[in-house]
N, C-alpha and C positions, 0 to 999 in steps of 0.2 A: 519544493525547498524557495522557489522564485515568492509563491505566496509569505512562507512565515518569514522570508526577508521582509517584506516590504511591511508585515506586523509590527514585526521588529524594528521598521524604523518609522513608518508611522505611532510607537506608542512614545519612541524614542522622542518624537518631534510635538506631542500632546504634552510628554513634562517637559519638555523646554520653555513651552506656551505657558502650563503649570507656575513655573518659578518663575515666569518673565512678570505673567500675572501678578504675583504674590507681590515679588517686587518692586511693580510701579504702587500697590496697594499700601504698601509701607512707605514708600517714595510719598507719597499721599496724605499720610495720616502726621509724619513724621512735617511734612511742612504746612499742613493746619495747624499743629501745634505750633508750631513756629507763630506763623500767622494772629493767630489767638494772643500770643505772646505781646508780639507788636501791638496790637489791637488796647492791649492793657500798658503799654507805656506811651503811647502814642498818645490813646484818649484819657486817663490815667483812673479805669474804673479796673474792679475787681471779679473775675469770671465766676465768682462762688458769690458773689451778690445773691442774699435772699429773694430780691425783687426777681432775678430771671430767672431762679428756678421756687420759684412758689406755686403754690397749686392751678391758677389760672395760668401762666405761662408751658408749662410742660400740657398741658390739657389743650391750647387752640394748638399749641404746635403739632402734638400728635391727632388730634380730630381733625388738622387742615390739612396734614399727610394723607388721611384715609381718606379724604376728601376728595384731594387728585386723584390718589389713583382708583378713586370710584369714577372719577369722568376720564379718567384713563382708559378703564376697562369697559365704556359704551366709546370713544372714540376713535379706538385703536383697530379693534376686530372691523366696523363698519367701515373704516376710511381704508384697511388693505383690503377688504372683501370688495366695495365699490373700485378701488383703484385698479383691481388685477379686471374688474370682469370689465370696465369700459375700457382699459387699453387692452386685453381682446378685442372685444366686441367695434372696436374701430381699426381694425387691421381687414377687419367687411368689406369684401368691393359693394355690398349693397350702398347706397347714396340715403335710402331713406333711413338707414341703424346709424351710421357716421356722422349724417351732418345733424342731427339733437346733439350727442353725445360732445360733437364739438364747440355747439355752441352751450352747453352746459363746462367742457372744460375752459373755455376762453372767459367764460361769464367769473366763475369763480376762484380764477388764477389774477383778475383782473380786479377782485374787488380788497379791500384791506380783510381782516379776517376780526377788527372789532366792528364793522361797521357790520359785517355778517351777522356777530353778536348780539348786537344789540334789536336790526331789526328781527331776527329770528325770536329773542325774548318777546319782542311786541304784537306781532303778528302770525306766529308759528304755531298759540294755543286757539289762534280762531279756528285753524284748519281742523282741529283735534273734536270730533263730538264731545258735550260736555258734560257725559257720563264719563269719561274720561280724564277731566280737571281736575290738579293736586294743585297744593301750593310752589311747587318746584318743579311744574310743569316750564311755564318759559324758559325754565336754565337747564332743562332735560333738553327743548326743541335748539338751543344756543349747543345746546353742543354736539346735536346731531348736526346742524349747520357745518360747527367745526369740522364733521367727521367730512361733511360733503366737499368742504374746503382745501382738503387735508386727500381727501379721495381723488380728485381733480386733480394734484402733482403728482401724486404714485401713481395715475393712469400711465399720465407720460414716461415714468420710469420702468413700468412695466411693458409697453408699449415698443420704447427703445429698446428693451431689452428681446424681445422677441423681434425688431427688427434686424438686431445686431447678429443673432444664428442665419450662416449663410444660407440661401435659396437653394442648395445644391445638396444640403443637408436632408432638406424637405424631401427635394425630387429623388433623392436615390433611395430616400427610406420607401414611397409611393413607388421604385422599380421593382422593390423587393418582394410586392405586393400588400404594401399597408393601406388603408383608408388612408384619407387625410386626417380625416379625426384620429387615429390612431396614429401616426407619423406625429401629428401636433401635439398629441397627449404624451409619448414617449420617447421622442427625440428633441422637439423645439423646447418643450415648456420644461423641461430640466435645465437644460441648458438655459435657457431664457430668465430662470426665478436665480438661480446662480450668479448670472452676470447683474441683476435688479438689486441684490443684498446692499454693495455698498450706499447706493445710492438710498436707498430705502433706510438704512442707517441714521442718514442727515437726517430727510423727513420726519421718522420716528423722533428726532433727536427736537425737532422745530414742534411736533406737535407737544410733546411736554411743555413744554415755554408755553406756548399758546392756550394753555388751559387756566393760564393767570386771566386772561383777557377776561370769562366766568365772574370775577372778582363783580367786573363791574355791574352786573345787573343780580346782586346779591346772594353769589355763593360761597356756602362756607368749603371753602376750598381753603390751600395752605398761605397762596398771596391773601383771601379775604381775611381769614381768620387774623394771621398775621399784622394786618393792616389794622385792623381792632385794639389789637394788643400791643400794637407800640403805639396806637395812640392814647391807652389808658395808663400804660407806663410813663408815658414824656409827662402825661398832668397829673398822673400820682406824684413823680418824684422830682419833678421840675427840671431834670436833666434829659438836657438834646440827644445828648450821647446815647440815648437806648435807643435810637431809633437807626444808629447805625449797627448799632449792636444786632439787634432785629433782623432786618434786613440781609445783615452780613451772613446770620444761620442759613434764612429764607435762601441766599444765594445756594450757600454751599449745597443745601437737600439738592436744589433743583441740578447743581450741577452732577452729586452724587448719581440722580433719575437718568438725564443724560448720559452720563458717563456709563451707566449700568444697561442700556439697553444698547449701544453702540457698542458696547464689549462683546457684548453678546452674540451680536448679528455680525461683527467682524471675526469671532469665533468660528460662526457657520460657513462664512465665506472662507477662510481659511478651512476649514476641516475638509469642506468639497470643492476647495480651487483645484483645479487639472489644468496640469502644464499645459500651454497652446491654447488654452481654450477662452481668452478674455476678449473682451470686446471687440466682433469683426467685423466692419459695413458690408450690408447685402450686396 
């Protein structure tokens, strides 16, 4: 009986979240339309102008979005794996393990990502055997460096999640016959991951925006191709307002990407949230 009631409450809660999400999506769509109308009035341009919807405009835009998603498919998985592994390893009592990882975290957290991108693109290819070199190797090395940069921040997020689980739960699990590894896997880890989701959503949103830094070394992502298109549009039409129109569209795409990622992780947080198991200091 209790299970049936709990399932009904869960379904009702999920429907409420779905309706709320649809409502927010509708509000965003209406807001975007109003924003476009305001731009037309202020800048005196027509959103149906043939220059905007020419062959080159959609090509650059869609190709740029695909390029950004390609780099995100490299950066996000690597950064999450590195962040989780380093955050877990830094809880070890072995100083020979924790000290180098602390140096790694402090170094990447103290360096501007744009400097990391430049140095990785210049020096990274020299670390790879010549037979594996390619035209975009420098950009790939810069993307990998961005993954390490984000992994340093994520390691602190995961480490804080591990440390937020009360130590008494680990001791209670071991008193029931579990090994330390089993207690960490079945007791500490699920709670730590659940506690790490909200700050992780914020860090992944930052990662999405940081991919635009790859444009300074020639990547064909959304930022880089939009920059090319905006320059061609200005020189071709002699109308400066095209720059504002193009970069407004780029900003909206980045907003949609970050909003989608944060909403997915926030949904996971709400879906697996357990009342009373918020972050607690050890």
